[in-house]
C-alpha positions in Angstrom: 168.2 58.7 -185.7 167.5 55.2 -185.2 164.0 54.7 -183.5 163.7 51.7 -181.1 160.4 50.3 -179.3 161.2 49.0 -175.5 158.3 47.6 -173.8 159.3 47.1 -170.2 157.0 46.7 -167.2 160.1 47.2 -164.5 159.6 50.9 -164.3 163.3 51.1 -163.1 165.2 48.8 -165.1 163.1 50.6 -168.2 164.5 53.8 -167.7 168.1 52.8 -167.1 167.8 51.3 -170.4 165.9 54.1 -171.7 169.1 56.6 -171.0 171.5 54.1 -171.6 170.3 53.7 -175.2 169.4 57.0 -175.7 173.1 58.0 -174.1 175.7 55.4 -175.3 174.0 54.5 -178.5 172.4 57.4 -180.1 168.6 56.1 -180.2 165.2 57.6 -179.9 163.6 55.4 -177.1 159.8 55.4 -176.4 158.9 53.2 -173.4 156.3 51.6 -172.5 155.5 49.5 -169.4 152.7 46.6 -170.4 151.8 45.1 -174.1 148.6 47.0 -174.6 150.6 50.0 -174.8 153.9 49.2 -176.1 150.8 48.0 -179.6 148.9 51.4 -179.5 152.3 53.0 -179.8 154.2 50.7 -182.0 150.7 51.3 -184.8 151.5 55.2 -183.8 154.8 55.3 -185.6 157.5 53.2 -187.5 160.3 51.7 -185.3 163.4 50.1 -186.5 164.0 47.5 -183.8 162.3 46.5 -180.9 163.0 44.9 -177.1 159.7 43.3 -175.9 160.1 41.8 -172.7 158.3 38.7 -172.1 156.7 38.6 -168.7 154.6 41.6 -168.8 150.8 42.1 -167.1 147.7 43.3 -169.5 149.4 41.6 -173.1 152.7 39.3 -172.5 155.8 39.9 -174.8 155.2 37.0 -176.7 151.5 38.0 -177.9 152.9 40.9 -178.6 155.5 39.9 -180.6 153.0 38.1 -182.3 150.9 41.3 -183.4 153.3 42.9 -184.6 154.8 40.2 -186.6 150.9 39.8 -188.8 151.6 43.7 -188.7 155.8 44.1 -190.3 157.2 40.4 -190.6 160.4 42.4 -190.6 161.1 44.5 -188.5 163.5 43.3 -185.8 162.5 42.0 -181.9 165.0 41.5 -179.6 163.0 39.2 -176.4 164.0 39.7 -173.4 163.0 37.6 -170.3 164.1 35.7 -166.8 163.3 32.7 -168.4 166.6 30.3 -169.3 164.7 27.5 -171.1 165.2 25.6 -174.2 161.2 26.1 -174.6 161.2 30.0 -174.1 163.5 30.3 -176.4 162.3 27.9 -179.5 159.0 29.8 -179.0 160.6 33.7 -179.2 162.2 32.4 -182.5 158.5 30.9 -183.8 157.5 33.8 -183.5 159.5 35.8 -185.9 162.1 36.7 -183.0 165.6 37.7 -184.3 167.3 37.4 -180.7 167.2 36.4 -176.9 168.2 37.7 -174.2 168.2 36.5 -170.9 167.9 38.7 -167.4 170.2 39.7 -165.8 172.6 40.6 -168.4 175.0 43.4 -169.0 173.2 46.7 -171.1 176.5 46.8 -172.5 175.4 43.2 -174.6 172.4 44.5 -175.0 173.8 47.5 -176.9 175.8 45.1 -179.3 173.1 43.0 -179.9 171.2 45.9 -181.3 173.7 47.3 -183.7 174.3 43.9 -185.4 170.6 43.2 -185.5 170.7 46.5 -186.7 173.6 46.5 -189.3 173.0 43.6 -190.7 168.9 44.8 -191.6 171.0 48.0 -192.8 172.8 45.6 -195.4 169.8 43.8 -196.4 168.5 46.5 -197.4 171.0 48.4 -199.2 173.3 45.3 -200.3 173.4 45.3 -204.2 175.8 41.8 -203.9 175.9 40.0 -207.9 174.0 37.1 -206.5 170.5 36.7 -208.0 167.2 38.5 -205.8 164.9 36.4 -208.8 164.2 32.4 -208.5 161.8 30.4 -209.9 160.3 27.4 -207.2 157.9 25.4 -209.0 154.6 27.4 -209.1 155.9 29.8 -207.0 158.3 33.0 -207.3 160.8 34.6 -205.0 162.2 37.7 -204.7 164.4 37.9 -202.0 164.5 41.9 -202.0 160.8 42.1 -201.2 160.4 39.0 -199.1 157.9 37.4 -200.8 157.1 34.4 -201.9 154.2 34.7 -204.8 151.4 32.1 -206.1 148.7 33.6 -207.7 146.5 35.9 -205.4 148.9 34.3 -202.5 151.3 36.5 -200.7 154.0 35.3 -198.3 156.0 37.6 -196.7 159.4 36.3 -194.9 161.1 36.9 -192.1 165.0 38.8 -192.9 166.5 35.5 -192.1 163.7 32.8 -194.2 164.8 35.5 -197.3 168.4 35.1 -196.2 168.3 31.4 -195.9 165.9 30.6 -198.6 168.1 32.3 -201.3 171.0 30.4 -199.7 169.6 27.5 -200.8 168.0 28.7 -203.7 171.3 29.5 -205.1 172.6 25.8 -204.1 169.2 24.4 -205.6 170.6 20.7 -205.5 173.5 20.7 -204.7 174.2 20.6 -200.5 173.8 23.6 -198.6 176.2 22.5 -195.0 174.9 23.9 -191.9 177.5 25.3 -190.8 177.8 27.8 -194.1 174.4 28.6 -193.2 174.9 29.5 -189.9 177.9 31.7 -190.6 176.4 33.4 -192.9 173.2 34.6 -192.1 174.3 34.1 -188.2 177.9 34.9 -188.2 178.1 32.1 -185.8 177.6 28.1 -185.5 176.8 27.9 -182.3 174.6 25.3 -180.9 171.6 27.9 -180.5 171.9 29.1 -183.5 171.7 25.6 -185.0 168.5 24.7 -183.8 167.1 28.4 -184.6 168.2 28.0 -188.0 166.0 24.2 -188.0 162.8 26.6 -187.0 162.7 29.1 -189.7 163.6 25.9 -192.0 160.5 24.5 -191.0 158.8 27.6 -191.5 160.3 28.0 -194.8 158.9 24.4 -195.8 155.4 25.8 -194.9 155.4 27.8 -197.8 156.5 25.8 -199.6 154.0 22.7 -199.1 151.2 23.3 -201.8 154.1 21.9 -204.6 154.9 18.5 -203.7 158.3 18.8 -206.6 159.3 21.2 -204.0 161.2 20.2 -201.7 164.2 20.8 -198.7 165.6 17.7 -197.4 167.9 17.0 -195.1 171.1 15.6 -196.2 172.4 13.6 -192.5 175.3 14.7 -191.0 176.1 17.8 -193.8 172.9 19.6 -193.8 170.1 21.0 -197.4 168.9 20.7 -200.1 166.4 21.9 -201.5 165.1 20.0 -204.9 163.5 21.5 -207.3 162.0 18.5 -210.0 
């Protein structure tokens, strides 16, 4: 049974979500009422997915997500908030969130998003395709399976989406990776919002590789991106 950590300060909504996800989703759901309680719960056991309300007392969801990402870079996180501003959505993905849902939402939609993220996470862990998983990028070594970029004693853990995006770029090294191809492969939808999310992940990948000027990810206007290694 998959374990979900639900951090929601509205007791009525929290209990409703917990009951529904346990009954319909067949998940083991731990409910916490604020960010501090959520962090304590997270450090006590492993979870397969997190649902974090953003507007909470003591510790907001963004702060909690940032702290959890320091512990685990890959566990799927869904942020839930009443705010629909693009700045908040951008913040969610900048902090390593995998999805974002705006209140009020249908519980059925949340369950669909949870199942999609868990399926993607399981596929990443178990996939045994014939595409390469080890890449040399200038001074860096990139291991797609372990989601690590290493250089000497430096180790950078990637999120699942970061690893998937970097592998696509590596496979098409010195060729154009179109935005549509990347979005459909990783997000399974090439809409505008997913495109903005992908730009956030690309910025992070560029920072991970910034110490080697021979490795560059360039924008190809109107088409997509290209990984260049000189």
